[in-house]
C-alpha positions in Angstrom: 65.5 102.7 108.2 67.4 101.1 111.1 71.1 101.8 111.4 71.9 98.3 112.8 73.0 96.9 109.4 75.1 100.0 108.6 76.9 99.8 112.0 77.5 96.1 111.4 79.0 96.9 108.0 81.3 99.6 109.6 82.6 97.1 112.2 83.6 94.6 109.5 84.8 97.1 106.9 86.9 99.2 109.2 90.0 96.9 109.6 90.9 96.7 105.9 89.9 100.3 105.4 92.3 101.3 108.1 95.0 99.5 106.2 94.2 101.4 103.0 92.9 98.3 101.2 89.4 99.3 100.3 86.7 101.9 100.7 87.0 105.7 101.1 89.7 107.4 103.1 87.5 107.6 106.3 88.8 104.9 108.7 88.9 107.2 111.7 85.3 108.2 111.1 84.2 104.6 110.6 85.8 103.6 114.0 84.3 106.5 115.8 80.8 105.9 114.4 81.0 102.2 115.1 82.0 102.9 118.7 79.3 105.5 119.2 76.5 103.7 117.4 76.2 106.7 115.1 74.7 105.6 111.8 72.6 107.9 109.7 73.0 109.1 106.0 76.7 109.7 106.4 77.5 106.1 107.4 75.3 104.8 104.6 77.2 107.0 102.1 80.5 105.7 103.4 79.3 102.1 103.0 78.5 102.7 99.3 82.1 103.7 98.8 83.3 100.1 99.3 83.4 99.0 95.7 84.2 95.4 96.6 81.4 94.7 99.1 78.6 97.1 98.1 77.6 95.2 94.9 77.4 92.0 96.8 75.0 93.6 99.3 72.9 94.9 96.4 72.9 91.4 94.9 71.8 89.7 98.1 69.1 92.3 98.8 67.7 92.1 95.3 67.5 88.3 95.3 65.6 88.4 98.6 63.3 91.3 97.7 64.8 93.4 100.5 64.8 97.1 99.6 67.8 98.2 101.7 71.2 96.7 101.0 72.2 97.7 104.5 69.4 95.7 106.1 71.1 93.9 109.0 70.1 90.5 107.5 71.8 91.4 104.2 75.0 92.7 105.9 75.1 89.6 108.1 74.7 87.3 105.1 77.8 88.9 103.3 80.2 89.0 106.2 79.1 86.1 108.4 76.6 84.1 106.4 72.9 83.2 106.5 70.1 81.7 104.4 69.8 84.8 102.2 72.9 83.7 100.3 71.2 80.6 99.0 68.5 82.6 97.3 71.0 84.2 94.9 70.9 82.1 91.8 74.3 81.0 90.5 73.5 82.5 87.1 72.8 85.9 88.6 76.0 85.7 90.7 77.9 84.7 87.5 76.6 87.6 85.5 77.6 90.0 88.3 81.1 88.6 88.5 81.6 88.8 84.8 80.4 92.4 84.7 82.6 93.4 87.6 85.7 91.4 87.1 85.6 89.8 83.7 88.0 92.4 82.2 90.4 92.0 85.1 91.0 88.2 85.0 92.7 86.2 82.2 90.8 83.0 83.0 87.1 83.7 83.2 86.4 80.0 83.7 88.5 80.0 86.8 86.5 82.9 88.2 83.2 81.1 87.6 84.1 77.5 88.2 83.5 77.7 92.1 79.8 78.5 91.4 79.2 75.0 90.4 80.6 73.8 93.7 78.4 75.8 95.9 80.0 79.2 96.0 77.7 82.1 97.1 78.1 85.9 97.5 79.8 85.6 100.8 83.0 87.5 101.8 84.8 84.2 102.0 84.1 83.5 98.3 85.3 87.0 97.4 88.6 86.4 99.3 89.2 82.8 98.1 87.6 82.8 94.7 88.0 86.3 93.2 91.3 87.5 94.6 94.3 85.9 92.8 95.9 84.6 96.0 94.9 80.9 95.7 96.3 80.9 92.1 99.6 82.2 93.6 99.6 79.3 96.1 99.1 76.8 93.3 102.0 78.5 91.4 104.3 77.9 94.3 104.2 81.1 96.3 103.0 80.3 99.8 103.9 82.7 102.7 102.5 86.0 101.6 99.4 84.7 99.8 98.5 82.4 102.7 99.0 85.2 105.2 96.7 87.6 103.2 94.0 85.0 102.7 94.0 84.1 106.4 93.7 87.8 107.6 91.4 89.0 104.9 88.7 86.3 105.5 86.3 86.7 108.4 87.5 84.1 111.0 86.1 83.1 114.4 88.0 83.2 117.7 87.3 82.1 121.3 88.3 84.8 123.7 90.9 83.6 126.2 91.8 86.9 127.9 91.4 90.6 127.5 93.8 93.3 128.7 93.5 97.0 127.8 93.1 97.2 124.0 94.1 93.7 123.2 92.7 90.2 123.5 94.2 86.7 123.2 91.9 84.5 121.2 92.1 80.9 120.0 91.3 80.5 116.2 92.0 78.2 113.4 94.5 79.6 110.8 94.4 78.5 107.1 97.0 76.0 105.9 98.1 75.1 102.4 98.6 71.4 101.8 100.2 71.9 98.4 96.9 71.2 96.7 94.2 72.4 99.0 93.4 75.4 101.2 92.2 74.1 104.6 91.6 75.1 108.2 94.6 74.3 110.4 94.9 73.3 114.0 93.7 75.9 116.6 96.3 78.3 117.9 96.4 81.5 120.0 96.7 84.9 118.4 96.7 88.5 119.7 94.0 90.8 118.3 93.0 94.5 118.8 89.8 95.3 120.6 90.3 99.1 120.9 92.3 102.1 119.8 92.5 105.5 121.4 89.4 104.7 123.5 87.3 103.5 120.5 86.1 100.0 119.9 84.4 98.0 117.2 82.9 95.8 119.9 83.2 96.5 123.6 83.1 94.5 126.8 84.4 91.2 125.4 84.8 88.5 128.1 86.7 85.3 128.4 84.7 82.4 126.9 82.9 84.5 124.3 83.2 83.9 120.5 84.0 86.9 118.3 84.4 87.6 114.6 87.9 88.6 113.5 88.9 90.6 110.4 92.6 91.4 109.8 94.0 92.3 113.3 90.6 93.3 114.9 87.8 91.7 116.9 84.8 93.0 115.0 81.8 91.8 117.0 80.5 89.0 119.3 79.1 85.9 117.6 75.9 84.3 118.7 75.8 80.5 118.5 73.8 80.8 115.3 76.3 83.2 113.7 79.2 81.0 114.8 77.6 78.0 113.1 76.9 80.0 110.0 80.4 81.5 109.7 82.0 78.1 110.1 79.7 76.5 107.6 79.9 79.1 104.9 83.6 79.4 105.3 84.0 75.6 104.8 81.6 75.7 101.9 83.6 78.5 100.1 86.8 76.6 100.7 85.4 73.4 99.2 84.1 75.3 96.2 87.4 76.9 95.5 89.4 73.7 96.2 87.3 71.9 93.7 88.5 74.0 90.8 91.1 72.4 88.6 93.9 74.8 87.8 96.4 74.2 85.0 99.8 73.3 86.2 102.1 76.3 86.1 104.8 76.3 83.5 107.3 77.7 86.1 107.3 77.9 89.8 107.5 81.5 91.2 109.9 82.1 94.0 
């Protein structure tokens, strides 16, 4: 089996893993392997330790008759987006969500409602539709939920400059209107491209597009991948925005 998909998974999974949010305690190894292009059985074993992402990879692979959940097409579908997502039937995704998260959420209808609006097993759906942050926005808490949603999703950025281990990129942050989660106006942000000589993606140049996760540039985006990431992000936002939430009895402060 090719290691291309496993290495792509490592590039996107490393940033939250380094922050201690998901996966095994192996962030240094993930970064070193991503930089060196060192896949193999060890990296595949580490990928299976990501309890949030791995079941989605299995779901996408199974719906497309692909034997390897770390096939590069499957990994790209989850993190960036491609046509494999649309072959996962809503009922199959619903069953998976209920099995995995049904005991953790009080409102199962809220969990499943976005599926009727076009939600697919994309990382954007997991961030917007499964995590509780949008519910907190609707309950009146804005700053922390909005910041987490913006950093946790995979976003796209245009490289403006690169210096040492940092780059300045132009990206579109999320904004909360009071009723909807939307893409805001472009603004510049500083992101990490390397640490201690290790990189998730190397040799970025001004004018290139890259995928961003938390504070890192994960990989370059081809024109096709950029269109896909934009399109599937907007689609997941629309699906979640279409869910009617009950008005909160009190506003949290």
